[in-house]
C-alpha positions as CSV (number, residue, x, y, z in Angstrom):
1,M,35.7,22.2,32.5
2,A,37.5,23.4,29.4
3,S,38.0,20.9,26.6
4,E,40.9,20.4,24.3
5,F,38.5,20.1,21.3
6,P,36.2,22.9,20.0
7,G,32.5,22.3,20.4
8,T,32.9,19.9,23.3
9,R,32.4,20.3,27.1
10,R,30.8,18.6,30.1
11,T,27.4,19.4,31.6
12,E,24.6,18.0,33.7
13,S,21.5,16.5,32.0
14,A,18.6,14.3,33.1
15,G,20.0,14.1,36.6
16,Y,23.4,13.0,35.5
17,T,26.6,14.9,35.9
18,D,29.7,14.8,33.6
19,C,27.7,14.3,30.4
20,L,29.5,15.0,27.2
21,V,28.2,17.9,25.0
22,L,28.8,18.3,21.3
23,E,27.6,21.7,20.0
24,N,27.7,24.3,17.4
25,A,25.9,27.7,17.0
26,E,22.5,26.0,16.4
27,A,22.5,22.4,17.5
28,R,23.5,20.6,20.6
29,V,23.9,16.9,21.5
30,V,24.3,15.6,25.1
31,L,25.7,12.1,25.5
32,G,25.0,10.2,28.8
33,H,27.4,7.3,29.5
34,Q,26.1,6.6,33.0
35,S,23.3,4.1,32.0
36,G,23.5,2.5,28.6
37,G,25.4,5.0,26.4
38,R,22.5,7.1,25.3
39,V,21.8,10.5,23.6
40,L,20.1,12.5,26.3
41,E,19.5,15.7,24.3
42,Y,19.3,16.5,20.6
43,T,18.3,20.1,20.1
44,L,18.0,22.7,17.3
45,N,17.8,26.3,18.5
46,G,17.1,25.1,22.1
47,Q,14.3,22.6,21.2
48,N,15.0,19.1,22.4
49,V,13.3,16.3,20.6
50,I,14.5,13.4,22.8
51,Y,11.9,11.9,25.1
52,Q,12.9,11.7,28.8
53,D,11.1,10.4,31.9
54,P,11.8,12.7,34.9
55,E,11.2,9.7,37.2
56,Q,14.4,8.1,35.7
57,N,16.6,11.2,36.2
58,G,19.9,10.2,37.5
59,K,19.0,6.5,37.6
60,I,22.0,4.1,37.8
61,W,21.8,0.4,37.3
62,K,24.1,-2.0,39.2
63,T,24.7,-5.7,38.5
64,G,22.0,-7.7,40.3
65,D,19.4,-4.9,40.2
66,P,16.2,-5.5,38.3
67,P,16.6,-4.2,34.7
68,Y,14.6,-1.3,33.5
69,H,13.9,0.4,30.2
70,P,15.8,3.7,29.9
71,R,14.3,6.6,28.0
72,G,16.3,8.8,25.6
73,G,18.2,8.3,22.4
74,R,18.9,4.6,22.8
75,F,20.8,2.1,20.7
76,D,20.8,-1.7,21.1
77,I,21.7,-4.9,19.4
78,G,19.4,-7.6,18.1
79,P,17.6,-9.5,16.8
80,E,14.9,-8.7,19.3
81,K,13.6,-12.2,19.9
82,L,16.9,-14.1,19.7
83,M,19.5,-11.9,21.5
84,P,19.9,-12.9,25.2
85,P,19.3,-10.3,27.8
86,H,22.4,-8.0,28.1
87,P,21.7,-5.4,30.8
88,A,25.4,-4.5,31.1
89,L,25.1,-3.1,27.5
90,W,21.5,-1.8,27.7
91,I,21.7,0.0,31.0
92,G,25.1,-0.5,32.5
93,E,27.7,2.2,33.0
94,W,29.8,3.1,30.0
95,S,32.7,5.5,29.6
96,S,32.8,8.7,27.4
97,A,35.5,10.9,25.9
98,A,35.7,13.8,23.5
99,T,37.7,12.6,20.5
100,G,37.8,15.6,18.2
101,P,35.9,18.8,17.4
102,R,32.2,18.2,18.2
103,T,33.0,14.5,18.3
104,G,32.6,12.0,21.1
105,R,32.8,8.3,21.9
106,M,31.0,6.1,24.4
107,M,32.3,2.6,25.2
108,S,30.7,-0.2,27.1
109,V,32.3,-2.9,29.2
110,V,32.5,-6.4,27.7
111,D,29.1,-7.9,28.4
112,P,29.5,-11.0,30.5
113,D,26.4,-12.7,29.0
114,T,27.1,-12.2,25.2
115,E,30.8,-11.4,25.2
116,I,30.0,-8.3,23.1
117,Q,31.5,-4.9,23.5
118,I,29.9,-1.8,21.9
119,I,31.5,1.4,20.8
120,R,29.4,4.4,19.8
121,D,30.9,7.4,18.0
122,F,29.1,10.7,17.4
123,K,30.1,13.6,15.3
124,L,28.1,16.8,15.0
125,D,28.6,19.0,11.9
126,E,30.3,22.4,12.3
127,D,27.3,24.4,11.0
128,S,24.3,22.2,10.8
129,S,22.2,19.7,12.9
130,R,23.7,16.7,11.0
131,L,24.8,14.1,13.6
132,S,26.7,10.9,12.5
133,C,26.0,8.0,14.9
134,R,28.2,5.0,14.4
135,Q,27.8,1.8,16.4
136,T,30.6,-0.7,16.4
137,M,29.8,-4.2,17.7
138,V,32.9,-6.2,18.7
139,N,32.9,-10.0,19.5
140,K,35.3,-10.3,22.4
141,S,34.8,-14.1,22.7
142,K,37.9,-16.2,22.2
143,T,35.9,-19.2,21.0
144,A,32.3,-18.5,19.9
145,A,30.9,-16.7,16.8
146,A,28.1,-14.2,17.3
147,R,25.2,-13.5,15.0
148,L,23.7,-10.1,15.8
149,C,22.5,-6.9,14.2
150,H,22.3,-3.1,14.9
151,W,19.0,-1.9,16.4
152,G,18.5,1.8,16.7
153,R,15.9,2.6,19.4
154,T,15.6,6.4,19.6
155,L,12.7,7.7,21.7
156,V,11.4,11.1,20.6
157,T,8.6,13.2,22.2
158,G,5.1,12.1,21.1
159,G,2.4,13.5,18.9
160,G,4.2,13.3,15.7
161,I,3.7,11.6,12.3
162,V,6.2,9.1,10.9
163,V,6.7,9.0,7.1
164,M,9.0,6.8,5.0
165,P,9.3,5.8,1.3
166,I,8.3,2.2,0.6
167,G,10.0,1.7,-2.7
168,E,8.9,-0.6,-5.6
169,Y,8.6,-3.9,-3.7
170,S,7.6,-5.2,-0.3
171,R,7.1,-8.7,0.9
172,F,4.1,-7.4,3.0
173,P,0.7,-7.0,1.4
174,K,0.1,-3.6,3.2
175,K,3.8,-2.6,3.1
176,Y,4.1,-3.2,6.8
177,V,3.4,-5.7,9.5
178,L,1.8,-5.1,12.9
179,Y,3.1,-6.9,16.0
180,G,0.0,-8.1,17.8
181,P,-0.7,-9.8,21.2
182,D,1.0,-12.9,22.3
183,D,4.0,-12.3,20.0
184,S,1.9,-12.6,16.9
185,I,2.9,-10.8,13.7
186,L,-0.1,-9.6,11.6
187,F,1.1,-9.8,8.0
188,N,-2.0,-8.3,6.5
189,P,-3.2,-5.7,9.0
190,S,-5.8,-3.0,8.7
191,D,-5.4,0.2,10.8
192,A,-6.9,3.6,10.4
193,N,-3.6,5.3,11.6
194,V,-1.4,3.6,9.1
195,R,-1.8,4.3,5.4
196,E,0.0,4.0,2.1
197,R,-0.1,7.1,-0.1
198,D,1.8,8.1,-3.2
199,G,4.7,5.8,-2.5
200,Y,5.0,6.6,1.2
201,L,3.9,4.8,4.3
202,E,2.5,7.2,7.0
203,I,1.9,6.4,10.7
204,L,-0.5,9.2,11.6
205,G,-1.0,8.2,15.3
206,P,-0.8,5.2,17.6
207,P,-2.0,2.1,15.8
208,K,-4.2,-0.5,17.5
209,H,-1.0,-2.3,18.5
210,P,2.2,-0.2,19.2
211,K,4.8,-1.8,16.9
212,T,4.9,-1.6,13.1
213,G,7.6,-3.2,11.0
214,M,8.7,-2.4,7.5
215,D,11.1,-3.9,4.9
216,S,11.7,-0.7,2.9
217,A,15.1,-0.5,1.3
218,E,14.9,3.2,0.7
219,G,17.0,4.0,3.7
220,W,15.3,6.9,5.5
221,L,12.4,7.8,7.7
222,A,11.1,11.1,9.0
223,C,9.2,12.1,12.1
224,L,7.2,15.3,11.8
225,M,6.9,16.8,15.2
226,P,4.4,19.3,16.7
227,Q,7.1,21.8,17.5
228,N,7.5,22.3,13.7
229,L,10.6,20.2,13.3
230,M,11.3,17.2,11.2
231,F,13.6,14.5,12.8
232,L,15.2,12.8,9.8
233,K,17.2,9.5,10.0
234,S,19.1,8.0,7.1
235,Y,20.9,4.6,7.1
236,A,22.2,2.1,4.6
237,T,20.1,-0.9,3.6
238,Y,21.4,-4.2,2.0
239,P,18.6,-5.9,0.0
240,E,21.0,-8.7,-0.9
241,R,21.8,-9.6,2.7
242,V,20.0,-11.5,5.4
243,Y,18.0,-9.5,8.0
244,N,17.7,-11.7,11.0
245,E,14.7,-10.0,12.7
246,I,11.9,-12.6,12.6
247,A,10.0,-10.6,9.9
248,G,13.2,-9.6,8.1
249,L,12.6,-5.9,9.0
250,T,14.9,-3.0,7.9
251,V,13.1,-0.5,10.2
252,S,10.4,-0.5,12.8
253,V,8.4,2.1,14.7
254,W,6.9,1.8,18.2
255,M,4.1,4.2,19.2
256,P,2.2,3.4,22.4
257,A,-1.5,4.1,22.8
258,D,-1.0,7.2,25.0
259,G,1.0,8.9,22.3
260,S,3.6,10.1,24.8
261,M,6.6,9.0,22.7
262,I,7.7,7.5,19.4
263,E,10.5,5.0,19.0
264,L,12.4,5.2,15.6
265,E,14.2,2.0,14.9
266,P,16.5,1.4,11.9
267,I,17.7,-2.2,11.9
268,G,20.9,-3.5,10.3
269,P,21.5,-6.8,8.5
270,M,22.8,-9.9,10.2
271,E,26.5,-9.8,11.1
272,T,28.3,-13.1,11.7
273,L,31.3,-12.1,13.8
274,K,34.0,-14.6,14.5
275,P,36.0,-14.2,17.7
276,G,37.8,-10.8,17.6
277,Q,35.8,-9.5,14.6
278,S,33.7,-6.3,14.6
279,A,30.9,-4.7,12.4
280,V,29.8,-1.1,12.0
281,F,26.4,0.4,11.3
282,E,25.8,4.1,10.9
283,E,22.8,6.4,11.2
284,E,22.7,10.0,10.1
285,W,20.4,12.3,12.0
286,W,19.1,15.8,11.1
287,L,16.6,18.3,12.7
288,V,15.0,20.4,10.1
289,P,12.3,23.2,10.4
290,F,9.1,21.8,8.9
291,E,5.6,23.1,9.6
292,F,3.5,20.4,11.3
293,P,0.2,19.7,9.5
294,Q,-2.5,20.3,12.0
295,D,-4.9,18.2,10.0
296,R,-2.3,15.4,9.9
297,N,-2.3,15.5,6.1
298,V,1.4,15.7,5.1
299,D,2.4,17.6,2.0
300,L,4.5,14.8,0.6
301,A,6.1,16.8,-2.1
302,S,7.3,19.4,0.4
303,L,8.5,16.6,2.6
304,E,10.5,14.9,-0.1
305,E,12.1,18.2,-1.1
306,A,13.1,18.9,2.5
307,V,14.6,15.4,2.9
308,Q,16.5,15.6,-0.4
309,N,18.0,18.9,0.6
310,E,19.7,17.1,3.5
311,L,20.6,13.7,2.1
């Protein structure tokens, strides 16, 4: 179907029809509104980095069905341990619309459990892979305030290396915490696959427990992928504000033992929304050619140069 806006159209993806496409000559983004308002594809020159599970293709959640964990380029609201379940937002049916050249919006219903509505706006650059991802959280309650935060939960294909700058100060002795069994948080972990080197934290492979959490205020992380691509995310941080994740995280990474996928998770500060108020958090994404180090020793100077060329 023809679109009124350049660089937008509809297609089928991951078993869903009527998905919204944003595209230019090199990059393509596919938005799936049918189950949770997700990014189903993010590609550079035909290489998709978003992790999908074929067993979930076309899956639709209806009220009363058991919840499930969708794959793909997900977003959420937190904090993780305090936010009530909200399946209408997480996996419910959203709406989607093209709103401009290479620009689209997905909108949720008002969640009956939290009285929150979510709007997600995406804009792909005309001639690069840069994708702006803006999440707006709206408190639709007429009486109750809401305390929540942005939680990016993008799943990318596995086998990669995650690198981020750690800055001058961290509350954590090893510059990260590791989420252990029984909801424990290990504040002084030791793990062969997580190391600090020359001002960067590197997650070289699956740690002994899947989830690492960081308090870096530097505002970016990169995932180096075996298909010789770097998936770069940047986002604002607010050192003077309260972060209401239990460990006060600004970003976390989840990497299961089988190495099949990696979850990249920028986290926003606490937003206290009175009835009718809203708050916005934005992530910027890029896909950049970058030779994957087969020995898993990243050339940090080359990485920094590649990142700064985009930021």
